C-alpha positions in Angstrom: 141.3 120.2 85.1 137.7 120.7 83.8 137.5 117.1 82.7 139.0 115.9 86.0 136.3 117.8 88.0 133.6 116.3 85.7 134.8 112.7 86.3 134.9 113.4 90.1 131.3 114.7 90.0 130.1 111.8 88.0 131.8 109.3 90.3 130.3 111.0 93.3 126.8 111.0 91.7 127.1 107.3 91.0 128.2 106.6 94.5 125.4 108.6 96.0 122.8 106.8 93.9 124.3 103.4 94.7 123.8 104.2 98.4 120.3 105.4 98.1 118.1 104.1 101.0 115.2 103.3 98.7 117.4 101.4 96.2 118.8 99.3 99.1 115.4 98.8 100.5 113.9 97.9 97.1 116.5 95.3 96.4 116.0 93.8 99.8 112.2 93.9 99.5 112.4 92.0 96.1 114.3 89.2 97.7 111.9 88.9 100.6 108.8 89.0 98.4 110.2 86.4 96.0 110.6 83.9 98.8 108.2 81.0 99.1 109.1 80.3 102.7 111.5 81.5 105.4 112.8 80.8 108.9 114.6 82.9 111.5 115.5 83.2 115.1 113.4 86.0 116.5 114.7 88.2 119.3 112.1 90.9 119.9 111.5 93.6 122.5 108.0 95.0 122.7 106.9 98.0 124.7 103.9 96.7 126.8 102.3 98.4 129.7 105.3 100.8 130.1 108.0 98.2 129.9 110.1 96.5 127.2 109.4 92.8 127.2 111.8 90.4 125.5 110.8 87.3 123.6 113.0 84.8 121.9 111.7 82.2 119.5 112.4 80.2 116.4 110.0 80.8 113.6 109.4 79.2 110.2 106.6 79.8 107.7 105.3 79.0 104.3 103.4 81.6 102.3 101.0 79.8 100.0 99.1 78.3 101.7 100.1 80.0 104.9 101.7 77.4 107.3 103.4 78.4 110.5 105.5 77.0 113.3 107.0 78.7 116.3 109.0 77.5 119.3 109.6 79.8 122.3 113.3 79.6 123.2 113.0 79.2 127.0 112.5 76.5 129.5 108.9 75.3 129.2 108.5 77.4 126.0 105.3 76.9 124.0 105.1 75.5 120.5 102.6 76.9 118.0 101.6 75.1 114.8 99.2 76.6 112.3 98.0 74.4 109.5 94.5 75.2 108.2 94.5 72.0 106.2 94.4 70.2 109.6 92.9 72.6 112.1 91.0 75.1 109.9 91.3 78.5 111.7 92.8 77.2 114.9 96.4 77.0 116.0 97.6 73.8 117.6 99.4 74.8 120.8 101.7 72.8 123.1 101.8 75.2 126.1 105.0 73.5 127.4 103.7 74.1 130.9 100.3 73.8 132.8 97.8 72.5 131.8 100.3 70.1 130.0 97.8 69.3 127.2 97.8 70.4 123.6 95.2 73.1 122.8 93.3 74.3 119.8 93.3 78.1 120.0 92.3 81.1 117.9 95.4 83.1 116.8 93.3 86.2 117.5 92.0 85.1 120.9 93.0 86.4 124.4 94.6 83.2 125.5 97.0 82.9 122.6 97.6 86.5 121.7 97.5 88.1 125.1 99.0 91.5 125.0 101.6 90.8 122.2 102.0 93.5 119.5 101.4 91.0 116.7 99.6 87.8 115.6 101.3 84.9 113.9 100.1 86.3 110.6 102.4 89.3 111.0 105.5 87.2 111.6 106.3 87.2 107.9 109.0 89.9 107.3 107.0 90.9 104.2 104.6 92.6 106.7 107.5 94.9 107.9 108.4 95.8 104.4 104.8 96.6 103.6 104.6 98.9 106.6 107.7 100.8 105.3 106.5 101.0 101.7 103.1 102.1 102.7 104.6 104.9 104.9 106.6 106.1 101.9 103.6 106.0 99.5 101.3 107.8 101.9 103.8 110.5 102.5 104.2 110.8 98.7 108.0 111.2 99.0 111.1 109.1 99.4 113.1 111.9 100.9 112.2 110.9 104.5 114.1 107.6 103.8 117.8 108.1 104.5 120.9 106.0 104.1 122.9 106.6 107.3 125.9 104.5 106.4 127.5 101.1 107.0 127.8 99.5 110.5 129.6 96.4 111.6 127.8 94.0 114.0 129.5 90.7 114.9 131.8 90.9 111.9 129.0 91.4 109.4 128.5 94.7 107.6 125.0 96.2 107.4 123.4 99.2 105.6 121.7 101.4 108.2 118.6 103.1 106.9 116.3 105.5 108.7 112.7 106.6 108.0 111.7 109.7 110.1 108.0 110.3 109.7 107.1 113.9 110.6 103.4 113.2 109.7 103.1 110.7 112.5 100.6 111.9 115.2 97.8 110.7 117.4 94.3 111.7 116.1 90.7 111.2 117.1 88.6 108.9 115.0 84.9 108.2 115.1 84.4 104.5 114.5 82.1 103.9 111.5 79.7 101.0 111.0 81.5 97.8 110.5 84.9 99.1 111.7 86.9 97.4 114.4 90.4 97.8 115.8 91.5 94.9 113.5 89.9 96.4 110.4 91.3 99.9 111.0 94.8 98.5 111.6 94.6 96.3 108.5 93.3 99.0 106.2 95.9 101.6 107.2 98.7 99.2 108.2 98.8 100.3 111.8 99.7 98.2 114.8 96.6 96.7 116.4 98.2 96.7 119.9 99.0 100.4 119.6 95.4 101.3 118.9 94.3 99.2 121.9 96.9 100.8 124.1 95.7 104.3 123.2 92.2 103.4 124.3 92.3 101.7 127.7 88.5 101.6 128.0 88.5 99.0 125.1 89.2 95.6 126.6 90.1 93.6 123.5 90.3 93.7 119.7 86.9 92.1 119.0 84.9 94.6 121.1 82.0 96.4 119.3 83.1 100.0 119.2 80.8 101.4 116.5 80.1 105.1 117.0 82.8 105.6 119.6 85.4 108.3 119.5 88.8 106.7 119.8 92.5 107.6 119.4 94.5 106.1 116.6 98.0 106.9 115.1 98.2 108.3 111.6 101.0 105.9 110.7 102.6 102.7 112.1 105.6 104.6 113.5 107.2 107.9 114.1 110.6 106.5 113.1 111.9 103.2 111.8 115.6 102.2 111.6 116.3 99.1 109.6 119.7 97.3 109.2 120.1 95.3 106.0 123.0 92.9 105.3 125.3 94.6 102.8 126.1 91.2 101.1 122.9 89.3 101.1 120.5 92.3 101.3 118.5 90.5 104.0 117.1 92.4 107.0 118.8 91.9 110.3 117.4 94.4 112.8 114.4 96.7 113.0 114.0 99.5 115.6 110.6 101.2 115.7 109.7 104.3 117.8 106.4 106.0 118.5 105.6 109.3 120.3 106.9 107.9 123.6 110.2 106.4 122.4 111.1 102.8 121.6 108.0 100.8 120.6 109.6 97.6 119.4 112.9 96.1 118.4 113.0 93.0 116.2 116.1 91.0 115.4 115.8 88.6 112.5 118.8 86.3 113.3 119.9 83.6 111.0 117.3 84.5 108.4 117.0 81.9 105.6 114.8 81.9 102.5 113.4 79.1 100.3 114.3 76.2 102.5 113.8 72.6 101.4 110.9 71.9 103.8 110.0 68.3 104.5 106.6 66.8 104.0 105.9 66.8 107.7 107.4 70.3 108.3 104.1 71.7 109.5 102.6 68.5 110.9 102.4 67.6 114.6 103.9 64.2 113.7 107.2 65.9 113.0 109.8 64.2 115.3 111.4 67.5 116.0 108.3 68.8 117.7 106.9 67.9 121.2 103.2 67.3 120.4 
């Protein structure tokens, strides 16, 4: 009987360890970080001005050097091509609607970015994984990361993980010399849009705010739920909440890694594009 109980205990310990949220996340993160390129159909909902706004697009990118293409999946949807070898720091944009001419726009500018949560440089799923990992490191514990269980969505089984951050709060910050919204967000892996939304007197990200007392979040999110494919270990769904509730939901549909990109994959001459 004693040996039977020992075997049961060891089996239970192994099962618990095998289902550790961090172990699942680590294995998934390794696959994402090892990829040279990726593509996915993005279905995102972002909380903007009190409402959830839905965006559907097809995204593909290469990491080194960073090359990017996006097509909005709607009638008259815009196309965005970023290739610094051709256009330096500008994106080449087919608006798909008026003014019906291709434009060279800054990815950080008002016209292209608008009030979206992210720029094209944060479309890489690695950014999401960096946010989660940084949250764990700054909290100095993995215990806030929980394995909830398996869920089935459209006949595919996913691991559901939760990260509940009790250290998330809104604080006051006096902007130091050389600091901007962009630099504060980059340094602490915060959402740039969130900082802007907390400070309605600031009109845009490039505004000089040195010496001002502003509000910033201590972390990216109050809670993060991530769904990871139990077979491929690729992320499928991300649900992010702040102090008000749902902040953003991102669905990485049909995610593919290490694609055999063609030579003209990130060139406007590609026949699949409408430039």
